[in-house]
matplotlib code that plots the C-alpha trace (Angstrom):
import matplotlib.pyplot as plt

x = [78.3, 81.4, 80.6, 83.8, 83.5, 84.7, 81.3, 79.4, 78.9, 77.0, 76.6, 74.4, 73.2, 74.4, 76.1, 77.9, 77.4, 80.7, 82.0, 81.1, 83.3, 83.1, 84.2, 86.0, 88.4, 91.2, 91.1, 93.9, 94.7, 92.3, 91.8, 90.2, 92.5, 92.2, 95.4, 94.0, 90.2, 89.3, 87.0, 88.0, 86.4, 85.1, 83.4, 79.1, 77.6, 76.1, 75.7, 72.4, 74.3, 75.7, 74.0, 73.5, 71.3, 69.7, 70.9, 68.7, 70.1, 69.8, 72.6, 74.8, 74.2, 75.2, 78.4, 79.9, 79.9, 81.7, 84.0, 84.6, 85.1, 87.6, 89.3, 90.0, 90.7, 93.5, 94.9, 94.6, 96.3, 98.7, 100.5, 98.6, 95.0]
y = [4.9, 4.8, 4.3, 4.4, 3.5, 7.0, 8.3, 7.1, 9.1, 7.0, 10.0, 11.7, 7.9, 9.5, 9.1, 11.2, 10.8, 12.5, 10.7, 7.8, 4.9, 4.0, 1.8, 3.4, 2.2, 4.4, 3.3, 5.0, 2.9, 2.8, -1.2, -0.5, -2.2, -1.4, 0.5, 0.9, 0.3, -0.3, 1.4, 5.2, 7.4, 10.5, 13.3, 12.9, 14.6, 17.1, 19.4, 17.9, 14.4, 15.1, 14.7, 12.8, 10.3, 8.7, 5.5, 2.7, 0.9, -2.5, -0.6, -0.3, -4.2, -4.8, -2.3, -3.9, -7.3, -6.2, -4.4, -7.4, -9.4, -7.4, -7.1, -10.9, -11.4, -8.5, -10.7, -13.6, -12.6, -9.9, -8.3, -10.1, -7.6]
z = [-91.6, -90.1, -86.5, -83.6, -79.8, -78.9, -80.4, -78.0, -75.6, -72.4, -70.1, -72.6, -73.9, -77.5, -80.9, -83.0, -86.4, -88.1, -90.8, -93.6, -94.8, -98.7, -100.5, -103.6, -106.4, -108.5, -112.0, -114.0, -117.4, -120.4, -119.8, -116.4, -114.7, -110.6, -109.6, -105.9, -103.7, -100.9, -97.4, -97.0, -94.2, -96.0, -93.6, -94.2, -97.7, -95.9, -93.1, -92.4, -91.9, -88.7, -86.1, -82.9, -82.2, -78.6, -78.1, -76.3, -73.2, -75.8, -77.9, -75.4, -73.7, -77.6, -77.7, -74.2, -75.3, -78.8, -76.7, -74.7, -78.0, -78.8, -76.0, -75.9, -79.1, -79.1, -76.5, -78.2, -82.1, -80.2, -82.9, -85.3, -84.6]

ax = plt.figure().add_subplot(projection="3d")
ax.plot(x, y, z, "-o")
ax.set_aspect("equal")
plt.show()
């Protein structure tokens, strides 16, 4: 799953699932050497994978903590973030 904070809707207590994050490797040589690899965002596998889920209060509490942690780290690390 590739959730972003922008996928959450506090007014409706929901989260929209609209992407997945996958690890892919592009192998281009006969010796099996990996030329390019990494995490990539892709659309979900099927139409049924696009969905909206209810988000309970405990998740909102954790999301608020994480957003605060992210902002603190951005300030500490500056351009290195």
